[in-house]
FIZAMAR-455831 format. One record per residue (C-alpha): residue in three letters; residue number from 0; x, y, z. Coordinates in Angstrom, 3 decimals, decimal comma. Example, Ala and Ser with C-alpha at 12.3 -4.5 7.8 and 13.67 -1.06 7.14 Angstrom:
+------+-----+----------+----------+----------+
: code : pos :        X :        Y :        Z :
+------+-----+----------+----------+----------+
:  ALA :   0 :   12,300 :   -4,500 :    7,800 :
:  SER :   1 :   13,670 :   -1,060 :    7,140 :
+------+-----+----------+----------+----------+
END
This chain:
+------+-----+----------+----------+----------+
: code : pos :        X :        Y :        Z :
+------+-----+----------+----------+----------+
:  MET :   0 :    4,143 :  -37,234 :    2,696 :
:  HIS :   1 :    1,689 :  -36,218 :    5,409 :
:  ILE :   2 :   -1,106 :  -33,731 :    4,707 :
:  LEU :   3 :   -2,822 :  -32,147 :    7,712 :
:  ASP :   4 :   -5,936 :  -29,979 :    7,711 :
:  ALA :   5 :   -5,943 :  -29,325 :   11,467 :
:  ILE :   6 :   -3,379 :  -28,642 :   14,173 :
:  ASP :   7 :   -2,489 :  -32,011 :   15,694 :
:  GLU :   8 :    0,243 :  -31,076 :   18,158 :
:  GLN :   9 :    1,498 :  -34,603 :   18,807 :
:  LEU :  10 :    1,656 :  -35,502 :   15,114 :
:  ILE :  11 :    3,344 :  -32,220 :   14,240 :
:  GLU :  12 :    5,918 :  -32,736 :   16,989 :
:  ARG :  13 :    6,689 :  -36,223 :   15,693 :
:  LEU :  14 :    6,992 :  -35,072 :   12,064 :
:  LEU :  15 :    9,309 :  -32,239 :   13,055 :
:  VAL :  16 :   11,537 :  -34,604 :   15,030 :
:  GLU :  17 :   11,607 :  -37,204 :   12,249 :
:  ARG :  18 :   12,093 :  -34,433 :    9,637 :
:  HIS :  19 :    9,376 :  -35,803 :    7,375 :
:  PHE :  20 :    8,161 :  -33,213 :    4,894 :
:  PHE :  21 :    4,476 :  -32,389 :    5,430 :
:  TRP :  22 :    1,820 :  -29,857 :    4,462 :
:  LEU :  23 :   -0,308 :  -28,253 :    7,170 :
:  ASP :  24 :   -3,375 :  -26,349 :    5,932 :
:  VAL :  25 :   -4,972 :  -24,195 :    8,643 :
:  VAL :  26 :   -8,197 :  -22,195 :    8,276 :
:  HIS :  27 :   -8,778 :  -19,244 :   10,606 :
:  PRO :  28 :   -6,421 :  -20,259 :   13,432 :
:  SER :  29 :   -6,538 :  -18,481 :   16,780 :
:  ASP :  30 :   -3,725 :  -16,266 :   18,037 :
:  GLU :  31 :   -2,748 :  -18,966 :   20,527 :
:  GLN :  32 :   -2,492 :  -21,557 :   17,765 :
:  LEU :  33 :   -0,365 :  -19,245 :   15,618 :
:  SER :  34 :    1,907 :  -18,547 :   18,571 :
:  TRP :  35 :    2,339 :  -22,274 :   19,189 :
:  LEU :  36 :    3,048 :  -22,916 :   15,495 :
:  GLY :  37 :    5,549 :  -20,067 :   15,389 :
:  GLU :  38 :    7,353 :  -21,419 :   18,430 :
:  ARG :  39 :    7,467 :  -25,036 :   17,266 :
:  PHE :  40 :    8,392 :  -24,242 :   13,654 :
:  GLY :  41 :   10,869 :  -21,533 :   14,593 :
:  TRP :  42 :    9,187 :  -18,779 :   12,635 :
:  HIS :  43 :   10,622 :  -15,294 :   12,706 :
:  PRO :  44 :    8,572 :  -12,905 :   14,916 :
:  LEU :  45 :    7,834 :  -10,723 :   11,881 :
:  ALA :  46 :    6,550 :  -13,785 :   10,023 :
:  ILE :  47 :    4,214 :  -14,601 :   12,916 :
:  GLU :  48 :    2,981 :  -11,009 :   13,015 :
:  ASP :  49 :    2,354 :  -10,921 :    9,251 :
:  THR :  50 :    0,552 :  -14,260 :    9,400 :
:  ARG :  51 :   -1,978 :  -12,702 :   11,779 :
:  GLU :  52 :   -2,586 :   -9,696 :    9,520 :
:  PHE :  53 :   -4,705 :  -10,182 :    6,415 :
:  ARG :  54 :   -5,635 :   -7,896 :    3,495 :
:  GLN :  55 :   -1,946 :   -7,507 :    2,642 :
:  ARG :  56 :   -0,397 :   -7,050 :   -0,754 :
:  PRO :  57 :    1,300 :  -10,092 :   -2,298 :
:  LYS :  58 :    4,801 :  -10,286 :   -0,894 :
:  LEU :  59 :    7,711 :  -12,614 :   -0,161 :
:  ASP :  60 :    9,892 :  -12,290 :    2,934 :
:  ARG :  61 :   12,912 :  -14,528 :    3,490 :
:  TYR :  62 :   13,908 :  -15,371 :    7,069 :
:  GLY :  63 :   16,974 :  -17,598 :    6,950 :
:  ASP :  64 :   15,825 :  -21,186 :    6,399 :
:  HIS :  65 :   12,145 :  -20,323 :    5,857 :
:  MET :  66 :   10,065 :  -17,708 :    4,089 :
:  LEU :  67 :    6,622 :  -16,121 :    4,185 :
:  LEU :  68 :    4,729 :  -15,840 :    0,912 :
:  VAL :  69 :    1,440 :  -13,915 :    0,720 :
:  PHE :  70 :   -0,422 :  -15,273 :   -2,293 :
:  TYR :  71 :   -3,944 :  -14,828 :   -3,647 :
:  GLY :  72 :   -6,509 :  -16,960 :   -5,407 :
:  ALA :  73 :  -10,180 :  -16,437 :   -6,266 :
:  GLN :  74 :  -13,375 :  -17,858 :   -4,866 :
:  PRO :  75 :  -15,322 :  -20,155 :   -7,204 :
:  ILE :  76 :  -18,437 :  -18,851 :   -8,934 :
:  ASP :  77 :  -21,424 :  -20,848 :  -10,156 :
:  SER :  78 :  -21,084 :  -23,961 :  -12,284 :
:  GLN :  79 :  -21,683 :  -22,058 :  -15,544 :
:  HIS :  80 :  -18,971 :  -19,489 :  -14,818 :
:  ARG :  81 :  -21,495 :  -16,665 :  -14,550 :
:  LEU :  82 :  -21,717 :  -13,720 :  -12,217 :
:  LEU :  83 :  -25,203 :  -13,135 :  -10,871 :
:  GLU :  84 :  -24,687 :   -9,367 :  -11,023 :
:  VAL :  85 :  -22,171 :   -6,860 :  -12,304 :
:  PRO :  86 :  -19,343 :   -7,007 :   -9,734 :
:  ASP :  87 :  -18,155 :   -3,860 :   -8,016 :
:  GLU :  88 :  -14,908 :   -3,235 :   -6,143 :
:  GLU :  89 :  -16,147 :   -4,747 :   -2,871 :
:  THR :  90 :  -17,476 :   -7,843 :   -4,674 :
:  ALA :  91 :  -14,099 :   -8,305 :   -6,361 :
:  ARG :  92 :  -12,365 :   -8,126 :   -2,981 :
:  ARG :  93 :  -14,728 :  -10,721 :   -1,522 :
:  LYS :  94 :  -13,953 :  -13,028 :   -4,438 :
:  LEU :  95 :  -10,254 :  -13,008 :   -3,543 :
:  VAL :  96 :   -8,764 :  -15,576 :   -1,177 :
:  GLU :  97 :   -5,645 :  -14,538 :    0,702 :
:  VAL :  98 :   -3,326 :  -17,417 :    1,612 :
:  HIS :  99 :   -0,179 :  -17,088 :    3,711 :
:  LEU : 100 :    2,388 :  -19,763 :    2,879 :
:  LEU : 101 :    5,248 :  -20,437 :    5,260 :
:  VAL : 102 :    7,795 :  -22,583 :    3,485 :
:  SER : 103 :   10,959 :  -24,409 :    4,444 :
:  GLY : 104 :   12,761 :  -27,524 :    3,294 :
:  ASN : 105 :   10,869 :  -29,657 :    5,837 :
:  TRP : 106 :    7,332 :  -28,313 :    5,757 :
:  VAL : 107 :    4,860 :  -25,957 :    4,125 :
:  VAL : 108 :    2,113 :  -24,315 :    6,171 :
:  THR : 109 :   -0,833 :  -22,530 :    4,541 :
:  VAL : 110 :   -2,854 :  -20,144 :    6,696 :
:  ARG : 111 :   -6,106 :  -18,624 :    5,465 :
:  ARG : 112 :   -9,303 :  -17,169 :    6,819 :
:  ASP : 113 :  -11,627 :  -18,090 :    3,970 :
:  TRP : 114 :  -12,748 :  -21,322 :    2,411 :
:  CYS : 115 :  -10,956 :  -22,073 :   -0,858 :
:  GLY : 116 :  -12,245 :  -24,931 :   -2,959 :
:  ALA : 117 :   -9,074 :  -25,147 :   -5,040 :
:  VAL : 118 :   -6,879 :  -25,742 :   -1,980 :
:  ASP : 119 :   -9,332 :  -28,220 :   -0,449 :
:  ASP : 120 :   -9,593 :  -30,139 :   -3,735 :
:  LEU : 121 :   -5,815 :  -30,216 :   -4,119 :
:  ARG : 122 :   -5,411 :  -31,504 :   -0,584 :
:  ALA : 123 :   -7,950 :  -34,277 :   -1,241 :
:  ARG : 124 :   -6,262 :  -35,267 :   -4,521 :
:  MET : 125 :   -2,816 :  -35,393 :   -2,992 :
:  ARG : 126 :   -4,036 :  -37,646 :   -0,200 :
:  LYS : 127 :   -5,183 :  -40,171 :   -2,800 :
:  GLU : 128 :   -1,907 :  -40,110 :   -4,702 :
:  ARG : 129 :    0,555 :  -42,812 :   -3,760 :
:  GLU : 130 :    3,611 :  -41,495 :   -5,552 :
:  PRO : 131 :    5,641 :  -39,229 :   -3,244 :
:  GLU : 132 :    6,370 :  -35,784 :   -4,642 :
:  SER : 133 :    9,337 :  -33,525 :   -4,062 :
:  GLU : 134 :    8,964 :  -30,711 :   -1,569 :
:  SER : 135 :    9,258 :  -28,003 :   -4,221 :
:  PHE : 136 :    6,654 :  -29,699 :   -6,405 :
:  VAL : 137 :    4,134 :  -29,611 :   -3,545 :
:  ILE : 138 :    4,675 :  -25,859 :   -3,205 :
:  TYR : 139 :    4,303 :  -25,466 :   -6,966 :
:  ARG : 140 :    0,990 :  -27,327 :   -6,943 :
:  ILE : 141 :   -0,390 :  -25,067 :   -4,218 :
:  LEU : 142 :    0,623 :  -21,905 :   -6,080 :
:  ASP : 143 :   -0,622 :  -23,302 :   -9,382 :
:  ALA : 144 :   -3,999 :  -24,236 :   -7,886 :
:  LEU : 145 :   -4,431 :  -20,730 :   -6,485 :
:  THR : 146 :   -3,359 :  -19,058 :   -9,728 :
:  ASP : 147 :   -5,728 :  -21,070 :  -11,912 :
:  THR : 148 :   -8,721 :  -19,961 :   -9,823 :
:  PHE : 149 :   -8,513 :  -16,536 :  -11,472 :
:  PHE : 150 :   -9,454 :  -17,838 :  -14,922 :
:  PRO : 151 :  -13,119 :  -18,761 :  -14,194 :
:  LEU : 152 :  -13,612 :  -15,366 :  -12,539 :
:  LEU : 153 :  -12,099 :  -13,542 :  -15,511 :
:  GLU : 154 :  -14,179 :  -15,642 :  -17,904 :
:  ALA : 155 :  -17,311 :  -14,565 :  -16,014 :
:  ILE : 156 :  -16,212 :  -10,917 :  -16,212 :
:  ASP : 157 :  -15,676 :  -11,348 :  -19,961 :
:  ASP : 158 :  -19,231 :  -12,689 :  -20,338 :
:  THR : 159 :  -20,555 :   -9,768 :  -18,287 :
:  ILE : 160 :  -18,759 :   -7,300 :  -20,562 :
:  ASP : 161 :  -20,275 :   -8,985 :  -23,644 :
:  THR : 162 :  -23,748 :   -8,812 :  -22,082 :
:  LEU : 163 :  -23,280 :   -5,133 :  -21,274 :
:  GLU : 164 :  -22,098 :   -4,419 :  -24,801 :
:  ASP : 165 :  -25,144 :   -6,097 :  -26,359 :
:  ALA : 166 :  -27,485 :   -4,217 :  -24,014 :
:  ILE : 167 :  -25,823 :   -0,866 :  -24,747 :
:  ILE : 168 :  -26,072 :   -1,342 :  -28,502 :
:  LEU : 169 :  -29,739 :   -2,283 :  -28,131 :
:  ASP : 170 :  -30,700 :    0,517 :  -25,732 :
:  ALA : 171 :  -28,167 :    2,554 :  -23,757 :
:  THR : 172 :  -29,356 :    3,403 :  -20,231 :
:  ASP : 173 :  -27,847 :    4,907 :  -17,087 :
:  ARG : 174 :  -27,902 :    1,483 :  -15,435 :
:  GLN : 175 :  -25,482 :    0,146 :  -18,038 :
:  LEU : 176 :  -23,208 :    3,139 :  -17,511 :
:  GLN : 177 :  -23,162 :    2,349 :  -13,796 :
:  GLY : 178 :  -22,322 :   -1,257 :  -14,698 :
:  ILE : 179 :  -19,300 :   -0,093 :  -16,700 :
:  PHE : 180 :  -17,985 :    1,959 :  -13,785 :
:  LYS : 181 :  -18,567 :   -0,913 :  -11,336 :
:  LEU : 182 :  -16,656 :   -3,315 :  -13,580 :
:  LYS : 183 :  -13,787 :   -0,864 :  -13,982 :
:  ARG : 184 :  -13,489 :   -0,552 :  -10,218 :
:  ALA : 185 :  -13,656 :   -4,342 :   -9,834 :
:  LEU : 186 :  -10,873 :   -4,817 :  -12,384 :
:  ALA : 187 :   -8,824 :   -2,117 :  -10,672 :
:  ALA : 188 :   -9,130 :   -4,066 :   -7,407 :
:  LEU : 189 :   -8,019 :   -7,255 :   -9,177 :
:  ARG : 190 :   -5,151 :   -5,447 :  -10,846 :
:  ARG : 191 :   -3,836 :   -4,215 :   -7,497 :
:  ILE : 192 :   -3,430 :   -7,872 :   -6,517 :
:  VAL : 193 :   -2,558 :   -9,580 :   -9,792 :
:  THR : 194 :    0,193 :   -7,217 :  -10,962 :
:  PRO : 195 :    2,371 :   -7,389 :   -7,805 :
:  GLN : 196 :    1,686 :  -11,122 :   -7,561 :
:  ARG : 197 :    2,969 :  -11,568 :  -11,120 :
:  ASP : 198 :    6,147 :   -9,653 :  -10,308 :
:  LEU : 199 :    6,488 :  -11,590 :   -7,064 :
:  ALA : 200 :    6,295 :  -14,956 :   -8,827 :
:  GLN : 201 :    9,358 :  -14,177 :  -10,923 :
:  ARG : 202 :   11,396 :  -13,511 :   -7,794 :
:  ALA : 203 :    9,913 :  -16,504 :   -5,953 :
:  ILE : 204 :   11,257 :  -18,921 :   -8,589 :
:  GLU : 205 :   14,796 :  -18,467 :   -7,295 :
:  ASP : 206 :   14,052 :  -17,747 :   -3,644 :
:  ILE : 207 :   11,974 :  -20,891 :   -3,104 :
:  ASN : 208 :   14,511 :  -23,138 :   -4,787 :
:  ASP : 209 :   17,328 :  -21,579 :   -2,763 :
:  LEU : 210 :   15,811 :  -22,720 :    0,529 :
:  PRO : 211 :   17,815 :  -25,545 :    2,150 :
:  GLY : 212 :   16,255 :  -28,938 :    1,554 :
:  LEU : 213 :   14,199 :  -28,037 :   -1,527 :
:  ASP : 214 :   14,724 :  -29,633 :   -4,916 :
:  VAL : 215 :   16,144 :  -27,213 :   -7,489 :
:  GLY : 216 :   14,735 :  -29,212 :  -10,392 :
:  THR : 217 :   11,294 :  -27,603 :  -10,282 :
:  ARG : 218 :   12,215 :  -24,191 :  -11,681 :
:  ASP : 219 :   10,358 :  -24,932 :  -14,910 :
:  TYR : 220 :    7,176 :  -25,658 :  -12,958 :
:  PHE : 221 :    7,403 :  -22,355 :  -11,096 :
:  ARG : 222 :    7,925 :  -20,606 :  -14,424 :
:  ASP : 223 :    4,602 :  -22,145 :  -15,455 :
:  VAL : 224 :    2,953 :  -20,370 :  -12,503 :
:  TYR : 225 :    4,648 :  -17,158 :  -13,595 :
:  ASP : 226 :    3,374 :  -17,624 :  -17,160 :
:  HIS : 227 :   -0,170 :  -18,150 :  -15,880 :
:  LEU : 228 :    0,049 :  -14,980 :  -13,816 :
:  ILE : 229 :    1,233 :  -13,081 :  -16,888 :
:  ARG : 230 :   -1,871 :  -14,328 :  -18,708 :
:  VAL : 231 :   -4,098 :  -13,293 :  -15,814 :
:  SER : 232 :   -2,496 :   -9,842 :  -15,686 :
:  ASP : 233 :   -2,820 :   -9,415 :  -19,457 :
:  LEU : 234 :   -6,492 :  -10,422 :  -19,325 :
:  VAL : 235 :   -7,207 :   -7,881 :  -16,596 :
:  ASP : 236 :   -5,524 :   -5,141 :  -18,642 :
:  SER : 237 :   -7,329 :   -6,166 :  -21,832 :
:  TYR : 238 :  -10,704 :   -6,123 :  -20,051 :
:  ARG : 239 :   -9,947 :   -2,625 :  -18,772 :
:  ASP : 240 :   -9,275 :   -1,587 :  -22,364 :
:  LEU : 241 :  -12,516 :   -3,254 :  -23,463 :
:  LEU : 242 :  -14,436 :   -1,271 :  -20,858 :
:  THR : 243 :  -12,843 :    1,942 :  -22,095 :
:  GLY : 244 :  -14,013 :    1,044 :  -25,596 :
:  LEU : 245 :  -17,422 :    0,118 :  -24,203 :
:  MET : 246 :  -17,645 :    3,559 :  -22,624 :
:  ASP : 247 :  -17,023 :    5,065 :  -26,062 :
:  VAL : 248 :  -19,768 :    2,847 :  -27,494 :
:  TYR : 249 :  -22,156 :    4,018 :  -24,771 :
:  LEU : 250 :  -21,368 :    7,688 :  -25,407 :
:  SER : 251 :  -21,693 :    7,183 :  -29,161 :
:  THR : 252 :  -25,026 :    5,387 :  -28,754 :
:  ALA : 253 :  -26,332 :    8,071 :  -26,396 :
:  SER : 254 :  -25,172 :   10,762 :  -28,825 :
:  ASN : 255 :  -26,877 :    9,022 :  -31,749 :
:  ARG : 256 :  -30,082 :    8,726 :  -29,742 :
:  MET : 257 :  -29,925 :   12,426 :  -28,876 :
:  ASN : 258 :  -29,330 :   13,246 :  -32,541 :
:  GLN : 259 :  -32,388 :   11,196 :  -33,469 :
:  VAL : 260 :  -34,518 :   13,095 :  -30,945 :
:  MET : 261 :  -33,201 :   16,422 :  -32,227 :
:  LYS : 262 :  -33,943 :   15,300 :  -35,776 :
:  GLN : 263 :  -37,545 :   14,512 :  -34,881 :
:  LEU : 264 :  -37,981 :   17,821 :  -33,058 :
:  THR : 265 :  -36,485 :   19,655 :  -36,031 :
:  LEU : 266 :  -38,937 :   17,907 :  -38,358 :
:  VAL : 267 :  -41,922 :   18,945 :  -36,233 :
:  SER : 268 :  -40,649 :   22,519 :  -35,897 :
:  THR : 269 :  -40,017 :   22,798 :  -39,642 :
:  VAL : 270 :  -43,525 :   21,556 :  -40,476 :
:  PHE : 271 :  -45,107 :   24,101 :  -38,157 :
:  LEU : 272 :  -42,938 :   26,972 :  -39,411 :
:  PRO : 273 :  -44,941 :   27,744 :  -42,638 :
:  VAL : 274 :  -48,210 :   27,084 :  -40,812 :
:  THR : 275 :  -47,201 :   29,634 :  -38,180 :
:  ALA : 276 :  -46,228 :   32,105 :  -40,918 :
:  LEU : 277 :  -49,603 :   31,688 :  -42,684 :
:  THR : 278 :  -51,635 :   32,079 :  -39,515 :
:  GLY : 279 :  -49,539 :   35,082 :  -38,534 :
:  PHE : 280 :  -50,043 :   36,763 :  -41,910 :
:  PHE : 281 :  -53,787 :   36,199 :  -42,192 :
:  GLY : 282 :  -54,264 :   36,949 :  -38,525 :
:  MET : 283 :  -53,190 :   40,583 :  -38,929 :
:  ASN : 284 :  -55,967 :   43,021 :  -37,964 :
:  PHE : 285 :  -56,023 :   45,110 :  -41,158 :
:  GLY : 286 :  -59,468 :   46,247 :  -42,209 :
:  TRP : 287 :  -59,095 :   45,115 :  -45,818 :
:  LEU : 288 :  -58,240 :   41,565 :  -44,765 :
:  VAL : 289 :  -61,121 :   41,437 :  -42,343 :
:  ARG : 290 :  -63,658 :   42,740 :  -44,925 :
:  HIS : 291 :  -62,561 :   40,712 :  -47,983 :
:  ILE : 292 :  -61,503 :   37,356 :  -46,552 :
:  ASP : 293 :  -64,621 :   36,392 :  -44,691 :
:  SER : 294 :  -66,088 :   33,385 :  -46,547 :
:  VAL : 295 :  -65,832 :   29,659 :  -45,912 :
:  TRP : 296 :  -64,172 :   29,247 :  -49,307 :
:  SER : 297 :  -61,429 :   31,714 :  -48,354 :
:  PHE : 298 :  -60,849 :   29,930 :  -45,054 :
:  MET : 299 :  -60,568 :   26,520 :  -46,755 :
:  VAL : 300 :  -58,212 :   27,763 :  -49,495 :
:  PHE : 301 :  -55,961 :   30,154 :  -47,617 :
:  GLY : 302 :  -56,228 :   28,681 :  -44,140 :
:  VAL : 303 :  -56,489 :   24,910 :  -44,466 :
:  GLY : 304 :  -55,243 :   24,565 :  -48,051 :
:  GLY : 305 :  -52,206 :   26,762 :  -47,584 :
:  ALA : 306 :  -51,134 :   24,844 :  -44,494 :
:  ALA : 307 :  -51,720 :   21,487 :  -46,221 :
:  VAL : 308 :  -49,742 :   22,516 :  -49,332 :
:  ALA : 309 :  -46,870 :   23,719 :  -47,152 :
:  ALA : 310 :  -46,830 :   20,456 :  -45,175 :
:  VAL : 311 :  -46,932 :   18,302 :  -48,343 :
:  GLY : 312 :  -44,228 :   20,396 :  -49,974 :
:  LEU : 313 :  -41,980 :   20,046 :  -46,957 :
:  PHE : 314 :  -42,622 :   16,291 :  -46,837 :
:  ILE : 315 :  -41,576 :   15,924 :  -50,506 :
:  TRP : 316 :  -38,482 :   18,011 :  -49,883 :
:  PHE : 317 :  -37,583 :   15,904 :  -46,833 :
:  LYS : 318 :  -37,916 :   12,714 :  -48,884 :
:  ARG : 319 :  -35,691 :   14,033 :  -51,666 :
:  ALA : 320 :  -33,130 :   15,203 :  -49,113 :
:  ARG : 321 :  -33,258 :   11,718 :  -47,493 :
:  PHE : 322 :  -34,106 :   13,276 :  -44,170 :
:  PHE : 323 :  -35,939 :   10,107 :  -43,067 :
:  ASP : 324 :  -33,008 :    7,724 :  -43,810 :
+------+-----+----------+----------+----------+
END
């Protein structure tokens, strides 16, 4: 089987004439190149038009003896499967790789605008393999490679959620709340791709194998892709649920912190309440009070002593009521 990573017109012409199955992987082709490919491969005009347009939803369109499949994968992250920052919706979109597959019984063409390590690695591995593979199995390997790229990204999102949870329990801040909302929007962007792609894979199992020239014995392999997409979709939904729970943890932590502040303010106010009452009583401008309570001893007993006794009494009462627990 031939694997091409560039448009070699003479080689493509020869392979089409000889009807040798081949895989052509094209990155960011020009309109002229797409027009030439569409003419030589006999693509439907709608397929050519859709191949030019990116940022589409996952879809599968059948055009007689060939079909167009819009499929997504994810860009790789760092070697430790970590995100350098909490991803937002735009970051999640940039992490997605949109691949247009045009499939028939004689060829498969992948068109993309972005670099995708999984596709490049698969192409390099298949060039080293000597055993020829069936046409359907080649298509399966491309779809499987793209599907598996979601797992490292989801693992990194899982680690980010754990980090956010630990930080919120330690000290809830507005920055962490913003991180929760950013992650929810990022997962919503992933869900808008993953869910229709999962549903699409179930239909693609039959449609791909029904194309003339493709081996029907690879249905089980395509079901494996479908199973992986179900796992990806379930993980996205479970992380959304985790973020909802994390929001509850944040609100609970913020509420507990507010309760602690109110408790401290209540303690201070309660301590000053009897002191304020004493100073208010002895501060009344009645002549008898002014004439009879005029010594240092009276000030120390009624003024300082009364306030101290009230504060100590309140402290003992707070301890017995476990106010400081």
